[in-house]
N, C-alpha and C positions, 0 to 999 in steps of 0.2 A: 504493500500500500504506500509505503514511503516513497518508493521509486516512481509510482504513478503520480503522487502529489508533486514531486520534484519535476517530473516531466510536464505536468499541466502548468505548474508555475513558470517554468522556462518558456513554454509555448505562449502563455499569457503575456510575459514580458516582451517576447519577440513581436507578438501581435501589436501591443501598444507602441513599441518603438517604431515599427514599420508604418503603422497607421499615422503616427505623428509626423514621421519623415515624409510620407506621402501627402499629408495635408499642408505642410509648411514649405516644401520645396517649391521654388519659383520656376525651376526649369521644367517645362511641360513634358518633354520627352522622358526625362528622368522620372518625373512623377508617374507617368504611365508605366514605366518599368517597375517602379516601386509598388504600384497597384497590382501588378502581376504577382510579385512576391507576397503581397498581402493576401491575395486570393489563395495562394498555395498554403499559407499558414492557416487561413480560415478552413480550408479543406481538411488539414490535419486536426484542427479543433473539432470539426464535426466527427471525424473518426475517433478522436479521444472521447467524445460523448456518445459513442456507440450509435452513430447515425451515418453509416457508410453511404447510403443513398444521397443524403444531403452533401456529403463530401464530394461525391462524383458530380452532382449537379453544380456544386461550387466551382469545380475545375472547368466544367463545360460552359456554364452560363456566366460565371464570374471571370474566369481566366481567359478562356478561348474567345467567347462572344463579346463580353463587356470590354475586356482588355483590347480585343481586336477592334472594337468600335472606336475606342479612344485613338488608336493608331490610324484608323481610317479617317478620323477627323483631322489628325495632324498632317495627313497627306495633302489636305486642301490648303494648308498654310502657304504663304508666298515662298517660293524657292530661291529668290534672289538673295535674301539674307536669312537663311534658315535659323541661325542661332538667335538673331534678334526677334524673329517671329515666334520662336519657341520659348520665349522667356517673358514672364509676367513682370513688367517694370512699374506697375502701379504702386505708388508709395502711399501708405496709410498714415493719417495723422495720429498723434499720440492719443487724442480723445477717442478716436474711432477704435483704436486697438484696445484701449482700456475698457470701453463700454462693451465691446464684444467679448472680451475676456471675462468681465463680470457676469455677462449673460451665460457664458459657458459654465462658470462656477455655480450660478444659480440653478441651471439645468441639472448639474451634477448633484447638487443638494436635493433637488426635487425627486430625482430618480432614486437616490439613496433613501429618501423618506418613503417613497412608494414601495421599495423593496422591504424596508423595515415593517411596513404595514402588512404587505402580502406574505412575506416570508420571514417572520420574526426569528425563527431559529437560525437563519443564515447570518443575521446581524452579529450574533455572538460566536460565530465560527467562520469569520471571513477568510482565514488562511486556508480553509478547506474548499473554497470556491474561487480560485484565482481567475478562471475564465469569466466568471460573472463580474468580478471587479474590473477586468480588462474591458468587458463589454460596456460597463458604465463609463469608463474613461473614453472609450472610442465614441460612444454616442455624444457625450458632452463636447469632446474636441471637434467632432465632425459638425455638430450644430453651430459651434462657435466659428469654425472655418467657413461654413456656408454663409453665415452672416457677415464675416469679415471680408472674404474675397470678393472682388469685383469682376474677375475674369470668369466667363461662363464655363469654360472647360474645367477650371479648378473647382467651381461650384458643383459641376456634375460629378467630379471625383469625390467631393465631400458628401454628396447625396448617396453615393454607393457605399462609402465607408459607414455612413450613418445607418443605412439599411442593414448592413452586415452586423453592426453592433446591436440593433434592435432585434434581429432574428436570433442572435446569440443569447440575448436576455430572455426572450420568449422560450427558447429551448431549455435554458437553465431553470426557468420557473416551472415548466410543466413536466420536464423529464423526457425520457425517450419513448414517448407515446406515438404510435403510428399515425394517428389522426393529426397530432400536432406537427409531426414531420411533414405530412402531406400539405398542410396549410403553409408551412414555411417554404416548401418547394414551390408552391404556387406564388408565394411572395417573391421568391428569387426570379421566377419567370417574368412576373409583372415588372420587377425592378429592371431587368434587362430590356424589356420592351420600352420602358420609360427612358432608359439610357440611349437606346437606339433612336428614339424620337428626338432626344436632345442633341445627339450627334448630327442627325440630318438637319436640324435647325441651325446648328453651328456652321455646317458646311454651306447652307443657304445664305447665312449672314456674311460669311467670308466672300462668297461670290458677288453679293450685292454691294457691300461696303468695305470689305477688307478687314484686317486684324483689329482695327479700332472699334469695330462694331461689337466685338466680344467683351468689351469692358463696360460694365454697367456703372451708372452713377458717375459719369465722367465730370470733372470739375467744369463749371460754367466758364466760358471765355470772358476775359476782362473787357470792361468797357473801354472805348477809345481813350478817354481821359486817363483811366487807370493804367492802360498799357503804355501811354506816353510818359507816365511818371516812372 
């Protein structure tokens, strides 16, 4: 049992580390590669929780199809300056970062409170559920990243990390029930379809307006008097 606990704890740490790297990296191509590694770790997590079918679906829907969709979106980026096009250069103000960080912290507290209410026994044995703790961190970080990032592709990646964390939480709460695994499998399929729709919209925006169209909430241009100053 001790070896299983250590294995699960190591897997949970790797999941959190790769998820944070995937959410925080500004290089889009490297972010997509990190997401492939993340889906591989998620597949191992499903196997660890005795859900081999979900592990296989994670590899196919998460790694092959969702990851492939991200690289399909990257192919539409301008080829004249690929490194510049594949890098998110939007700078966030300190107030924007702090407010989104506080939101992520608040979401983490709310998720923890919900777990305390729904699974009171788990609160007093947190070390026995490292993957559940990893799921809480992943959900909070992904929600914060989705609110923080202005680049649509990075938001799409955050959406997928968020979904993986939510599914992991659900599986940990209900256990290895066949019906629950079937619902999570349907959720994985719907998440991929949503990602595919997002990728197609990104490619359409690139064709219409270029890379600048992928950045939401762009700063308003200065008035002529302010620009002259």
